[in-house]
C-alpha positions in Angstrom: -189.0 103.8 56.7 -189.8 101.0 54.3 -192.6 98.7 55.2 -191.5 95.2 55.9 -193.5 92.5 54.2 -196.0 90.8 56.5 -194.9 87.2 57.2 -197.7 84.6 57.1 -198.7 83.2 60.4 -197.2 79.9 61.3 -199.6 77.0 60.7 -199.6 74.5 63.6 -198.1 71.2 62.7 -201.2 69.3 63.8 -203.5 71.5 61.7 -201.2 71.0 58.7 -201.2 67.2 59.2 -205.0 67.2 59.4 -205.3 69.2 56.2 -203.1 66.7 54.5 -205.3 63.9 55.6 -208.3 65.6 54.3 -206.7 66.2 51.0 -205.8 62.5 50.7 -209.2 61.4 51.7 -210.9 63.7 49.2 -208.6 62.5 46.4 -209.4 58.8 47.3 -213.1 59.4 47.4 -213.1 61.2 44.1 -211.2 58.3 42.4 -213.9 55.8 43.3 -216.5 54.9 40.7 -219.7 52.9 41.3 -222.2 51.2 39.0 -225.0 48.7 39.6 -227.0 46.3 37.4 -229.5 43.6 37.5 -229.0 40.5 35.3 -232.3 38.7 34.8 -233.0 35.6 32.9 -235.9 36.0 30.5 -236.4 32.2 30.0 -237.0 29.2 32.1 -234.9 29.8 35.2 -236.4 33.3 35.6 -233.9 34.5 38.3 -232.3 37.9 38.8 -228.8 38.7 40.1 -228.1 42.2 41.4 -224.6 43.7 41.5 -223.4 47.0 43.0 -219.8 47.4 42.0 -217.4 50.0 43.5 -213.8 50.3 42.3 -211.0 52.2 43.9 -207.6 52.6 42.2 -204.6 51.3 44.3 -201.5 53.5 44.0 -197.8 53.0 44.8 -195.6 55.5 46.7 -195.2 57.6 43.5 -199.0 57.7 43.0 -198.8 55.4 40.0 -201.8 53.0 39.7 -200.9 49.4 40.5 -204.4 47.8 40.5 -207.9 48.1 41.8 -209.7 47.5 45.1 -212.8 45.6 43.9 -215.9 45.8 46.1 -219.2 44.1 45.0 -222.5 43.8 46.8 -224.5 40.9 45.5 -228.2 39.9 45.9 -229.9 36.9 44.2 -233.6 36.4 43.6 -235.0 33.1 42.6 -238.1 32.7 40.4 -241.2 31.1 42.1 -241.0 27.3 42.0 -237.4 27.1 40.7 -234.5 26.4 43.0 -231.4 28.1 41.7 -228.3 29.8 42.9 -225.5 32.2 41.7 -222.4 30.1 41.2 -220.0 32.4 39.4 -220.0 35.9 37.9 -217.7 38.1 35.9 -217.4 41.7 34.8 -215.8 42.5 31.4 -214.5 46.0 30.8 -212.4 48.5 28.9 -209.1 48.6 30.9 -207.6 51.6 32.6 -204.1 49.9 32.5 -202.3 46.6 32.4 -202.4 44.1 35.3 -202.8 40.4 35.8 -203.6 38.3 38.9 -201.3 35.3 38.2 -203.3 33.1 40.6 -206.9 33.2 42.0 -207.1 35.2 45.2 -209.1 33.6 48.0 -211.4 35.6 50.3 -214.4 35.3 52.5 -217.7 37.1 51.5 -219.2 39.3 54.2 -222.9 38.7 55.0 -224.9 42.0 55.2 -228.4 43.2 56.0 -229.5 40.0 57.7 -228.1 37.5 55.2 -227.1 34.1 56.7 -223.4 34.2 57.8 -220.7 32.6 55.8 -219.5 29.4 57.6 -215.9 29.4 59.0 -213.3 28.5 56.5 -215.1 30.4 53.8 -211.8 31.8 52.5 -211.3 28.6 50.6 -214.7 28.7 48.9 -214.7 31.9 46.9 -211.9 33.3 44.7 -211.4 36.3 42.5 -209.1 36.9 39.6 -208.6 39.8 37.2 -207.0 40.4 33.9 -206.5 43.8 32.1 -204.1 43.4 29.2 -205.5 44.5 25.9 -206.7 48.1 25.2 -209.1 47.2 22.4 -209.4 43.4 22.1 -211.4 41.6 19.4 -212.9 39.6 22.2 -214.3 41.9 24.9 -214.0 39.1 27.5 -210.2 39.3 27.5 -210.3 42.0 30.1 -212.3 40.7 33.1 -212.6 40.3 36.8 -214.2 37.0 37.7 -215.6 35.6 41.0 -215.9 31.9 41.4 -217.1 29.3 43.9 -214.8 26.4 42.9 -216.1 24.0 45.6 -219.7 24.5 44.5 -220.8 24.8 48.1 -221.3 28.5 48.7 -223.3 29.6 45.7 -225.9 32.3 46.6 -229.5 31.2 46.6 -232.7 33.2 47.1 -235.7 32.9 49.4 -236.3 29.2 48.5 -232.8 28.3 49.7 -230.0 26.4 48.0 -230.7 22.7 48.9 -230.8 20.8 45.6 -230.1 17.4 47.1 -228.0 15.7 49.8 -224.8 16.5 48.0 -225.3 20.0 46.5 -226.3 22.5 49.1 -225.3 26.1 50.1 -226.0 28.0 53.3 -225.8 31.4 51.6 -229.1 33.0 50.5 -230.4 36.5 50.1 -234.1 37.0 50.9 -235.5 40.4 51.5 -232.8 42.9 52.0 -229.9 40.5 52.6 -226.7 40.8 50.6 -223.1 39.5 50.4 -220.1 41.7 50.0 -217.1 40.5 47.9 -213.9 42.4 48.3 -210.3 41.8 47.1 -207.3 43.7 45.7 -206.7 42.9 42.1 -203.8 43.8 39.8 -206.3 44.4 37.0 -206.8 48.1 36.3 -210.4 49.1 35.6 -213.2 51.3 36.8 -216.8 50.4 37.5 -218.2 52.8 34.9 -216.1 51.1 32.2 -217.8 47.7 32.5 -219.3 46.7 29.2 -220.6 43.2 29.8 -221.6 40.9 32.7 -221.7 37.1 32.8 -223.4 34.9 35.3 -223.3 31.1 35.9 -226.1 29.5 37.8 -227.2 26.2 39.3 -230.8 25.7 38.4 -233.4 23.1 39.2 -233.3 19.8 37.3 -235.1 20.0 33.9 -233.9 16.9 32.0 -234.7 14.1 34.4 -231.2 13.1 35.3 -231.6 14.1 39.0 -228.8 16.6 38.9 -229.0 20.4 38.9 -228.6 22.0 35.4 -226.3 24.9 34.6 -227.7 28.1 33.3 -225.1 30.5 31.8 -225.6 34.0 30.3 -223.5 36.9 29.2 -225.0 40.2 28.2 -223.8 43.8 27.5 -224.6 46.5 30.0 -226.3 48.6 27.3 -229.3 46.2 27.4 -228.4 44.5 24.1 -229.1 40.8 23.3 -227.3 38.1 25.3 -225.6 34.8 24.6 -226.1 31.7 26.7 -228.3 28.8 27.6 -230.8 28.2 30.3 -231.7 24.9 32.1 -229.1 22.7 30.3 -230.0 23.8 26.8 -233.7 23.8 27.4 -233.6 27.3 26.0 -230.5 28.6 24.2 -229.5 31.9 22.7 -230.8 35.3 24.0 -231.9 34.3 27.5 -231.1 37.2 29.8 -230.9 41.0 30.0 -228.7 43.5 31.9 -230.4 46.7 33.2 -229.1 49.6 35.4 -229.9 49.4 39.1 -229.5 51.5 42.2 -225.9 51.6 43.5 -225.1 50.7 47.1 -221.6 52.3 47.7 -219.7 50.8 50.7 -218.2 53.2 53.1 -214.5 53.5 52.2 -211.8 54.0 54.8 -211.1 57.4 53.3 -214.5 58.7 54.3 -213.8 57.6 57.9 -210.5 59.4 57.6 -212.1 62.6 56.5 -214.7 62.4 59.2 -212.0 61.9 61.8 -210.1 64.8 60.5 -213.1 67.1 60.7 -213.8 66.1 64.3 -210.2 66.7 65.2 -210.3 70.2 63.6 -213.4 71.0 65.5 -211.8 70.0 68.8 -208.7 72.1 67.9 -210.8 75.1 67.2 -212.7 74.8 70.5 -209.5 74.6 72.4 -208.1 77.7 70.7 -211.3 79.6 71.6 -211.0 78.6 75.2 -207.4 79.6 75.3 
């Protein structure tokens, strides 16, 4: 009598669904990339900005990339005796595809690790905008994601605070372990490990006697090469800052929670089967 082939055991629908969730979660986690840097002025202003950037590709129903979930943790450290604050910052990169945010996208930063909370209505105070258009541009800044505080009232200060005068003040400050989280979905397509240059724009204490804060601007490559910019309203111009690698702080993505939930559900299912 011929031996009939053994049919595979039927997989319960719940178990199959959980396995699918785990597969999706693993794929999403592996697609994330994270990098971190410090951008420190080497001249008069003497401050350091710390950025921990995590990027996650966003996909359509056909798994085609449509953009990037951009997630940045930011800390700012003032130099002793100098009141200053991080006003704008930008990442320049080699693009992973083409995408443009036609208008700036407003959002509210999230205060973390004891940083002062962002006042209500903060969604009108910070915006992000991304461009990824040219695979190999002559100007590396043509592919960028920029974060701006257009109302000049929520720049990020350090332990000395952000009160320049009665008109220019900010309640945001990072002292000790405090940080702010900036998150938005951009149409720009890039990965954190493809960032080639970082730019920062600061308010800095008055240096030329006109009773107004000066602007310090610097852009530097992530390989530690020389920068271009000026510090304290042209008090010092040229090579005024350096970018260096720093420790990453990767935010917990929703996919990790999904995987954890799936594992817990699988454990409960196994226990019920043993009891039965």
